[in-house]
ZAMARGU-4260 file (C-alpha; in steps of 0.2 Angstrom, whole numbers, plus 5000, padded with zeros to 4 digits):
<rodrens>
0) 5171/5068/4983 | 5156/5065/4971 | 5142/5074/4981 | 5130/5065/4970 | 5134/5049/4979
5) 5132/5056/4995 | 5116/5067/4993 | 5104/5056/4982 | 5092/5068/4972 | 5075/5065/4979
10) 5069/5058/4963 | 5080/5043/4966 | 5068/5038/4980 | 5057/5031/4968 | 5070/5019/4961
15) 5076/5014/4980 | 5057/5010/4983 | 5055/4997/4968 | 5072/4989/4972 | 5071/4986/4990
20) 5066/4968/4987 | 5083/4965/4979 | 5090/4965/4994 | 5079/4955/5004 | 5067/4968/5010
25) 5049/4965/5011 | 5035/4977/5004 | 5030/4979/5023 | 5046/4989/5026 | 5042/5007/5029
30) 5047/5017/5013 | 5060/5028/5025 | 5069/5011/5029 | 5072/5007/5011 | 5083/5023/5010
35) 5100/5017/5012 | 5106/5032/5020 | 5093/5031/5034 | 5103/5017/5045 | 5120/5023/5041
40) 5116/5041/5047 | 5106/5036/5062 | 5123/5025/5067 | 5134/5039/5065 | 5122/5051/5077
45) 5120/5038/5088 | 5140/5039/5092 | 5141/5057/5090 | 5149/5064/5107 | 5135/5078/5107
50) 5122/5073/5119 | 5114/5091/5121 | 5111/5105/5109 | 5101/5120/5110 | 5098/5122/5092
55) 5093/5106/5081 | 5092/5105/5061 | 5079/5092/5057 | 5078/5087/5039 | 5085/5078/5022
60) 5098/5082/5011 | 5097/5099/5011 | 5100/5101/5029 | 5113/5087/5027 | 5123/5098/5015
65) 5131/5109/5027 | 5140/5110/5043 | 5125/5120/5054 | 5139/5125/5069 | 5149/5133/5058
70) 5135/5141/5048 | 5126/5149/5061 | 5141/5154/5072 | 5136/5141/5087 | 5143/5128/5095
75) 5127/5123/5103 | 5118/5119/5085 | 5119/5102/5077 | 5112/5094/5060 | 5102/5080/5059
80) 5098/5078/5042 | 5097/5063/5031 | 5099/5062/5013 | 5083/5057/5004 | 5073/5057/5020
85) 5055/5057/5021 | 5042/5065/5034 | 5038/5048/5041 | 5055/5045/5043 | 5057/5061/5053
90) 5044/5055/5063 | 5052/5039/5067 | 5068/5046/5073 | 5059/5061/5083 | 5064/5052/5100
95) 5082/5054/5095 | 5080/5074/5093 | 5071/5077/5109 | 5084/5066/5117 | 5096/5080/5114
100) 5084/5092/5124 | 5085/5106/5111 | 5076/5122/5114 | 5072/5125/5096 | 5070/5114/5080
105) 5071/5121/5064 | 5061/5107/5052 | 5065/5107/5032 | 5057/5092/5024 | 5044/5087/5011
110) 5052/5088/4994 | 5055/5069/4994 | 5038/5065/4999 | 5032/5075/4985 | 5044/5066/4971
115) 5037/5051/4979 | 5020/5056/4973 | 5014/5055/4992 | 4996/5063/4993 | 5001/5083/5000
120) 4986/5080/5014 | 4997/5064/5020 | 5012/5074/5022 | 5003/5088/5029 | 4996/5077/5043
125) 5013/5069/5048 | 5022/5085/5048 | 5009/5092/5060 | 5011/5077/5072 | 5031/5082/5073
130) 5026/5098/5077 | 5014/5094/5090 | 5027/5081/5097 | 5041/5094/5099 | 5027/5108/5107
135) 5024/5093/5119 | 5041/5093/5126 | 5042/5113/5126 | 5053/5114/5112 | 5050/5128/5098
140) 5048/5122/5081 | 5051/5132/5066 | 5043/5126/5048 | 5054/5129/5033 | 5046/5130/5018
145) 5048/5115/5005 | 5059/5121/4992 | 5056/5120/4975 | 5065/5111/4961 | 5073/5120/4946
150) 5066/5117/4928 | 5079/5105/4922 | 5081/5096/4938 | 5085/5079/4939 | 5086/5078/4919
155) 5100/5065/4919 | 5087/5053/4930 | 5073/5058/4919 | 5067/5073/4927 | 5059/5084/4914
160) 5052/5103/4916 | 5035/5096/4915 | 5036/5084/4930 | 5046/5097/4940 | 5032/5110/4936
165) 5019/5098/4943 | 5029/5093/4957 | 5031/5113/4961 | 5012/5114/4962 | 5011/5101/4974
170) 5025/5110/4983 | 5015/5125/4983 | 4999/5116/4989 | 5009/5110/5005 | 5018/5126/5008
175) 5002/5136/5008 | 4995/5125/5021 | 5009/5124/5032 | 5011/5143/5033 | 4992/5145/5035
180) 4995/5133/5050 | 5010/5142/5056 | 5001/5159/5055 | 4985/5152/5065 | 4997/5144/5079
185) 5010/5158/5080 | 5023/5146/5074 | 5038/5153/5065 | 5040/5151/5047 | 5054/5153/5035
190) 5049/5156/5016 | 5065/5153/5007 | 5055/5150/4990 | 5051/5169/4991 | 5068/5173/4993
195) 5077/5161/4980 | 5062/5157/4967 | 5060/5164/4949 | 5045/5171/4943 | 5042/5155/4934
200) 5038/5146/4949 | 5056/5138/4948 | 5071/5140/4960 | 5084/5152/4953 | 5099/5139/4949
205) 5110/5151/4955 | 5106/5145/4973 | 5110/5127/4969 | 5122/5117/4963 | 5111/5103/4954
210) 5094/5112/4953 | 5088/5108/4971 | 5102/5107/4983 | 5108/5124/4989 | 5125/5130/4986
215) 5134/5142/4997 | 5123/5156/4991 | 5107/5147/4996 | 5114/5143/5012 | 5119/5160/5015
220) 5100/5166/5012 | 5094/5152/5023 | 5106/5157/5037 | 5100/5175/5037 | 5083/5171/5040
225) 5088/5156/5054 | 5098/5171/5063 | 5082/5183/5063 | 5073/5168/5071 | 5087/5164/5083
230) 5089/5182/5088 | 5071/5184/5092 | 5074/5170/5106 | 5090/5176/5111 | 5098/5160/5107
</rodrens>
């Protein structure tokens, strides 16, 4: 199976938005709906047998890249990741997440928004809407840092070290805002970049299979941080 066809690199979202009209979609269609994975994955989620899960992982292709029940060793855990999804897409499907009646939701998102050149303030504002909505339903939100790209990420699609360094600087801005918000509001925050980044500000390629998406070693590190939080809440 060619994983590149399943987990579209975030940078391809630019192409998706510019070619949407070819498929009869209007300019008014939300960007997340122009992602061909969005309706496809939501349709699958709708027919899945699981109707309640204590632990939900909400995210993009990084979340979609692993079997969460297997990774964390809990049958009451489900993944709701959609490749190439962006934060407004998370918001749109948040009712479906809440319908699962989870006790805790781990959020991982923002890198696709950054690679769409969405302003950091806009991403942050929408991210806080997700947190607020979950808390209003007495669901514990957990913020996961937006992952860095590697220096040569997406070089086959026009990515350059300069572009990736610039995007990582924007990721830094967003992560600082999210971490400060988490500290002020006593929300758990998982800083994966602290554990997987190199001194030059890029993710260490040994934790990814393409310069962004985690491999087994990357997921092992993430899972260990998740386990600390699940143990804290006795889940």
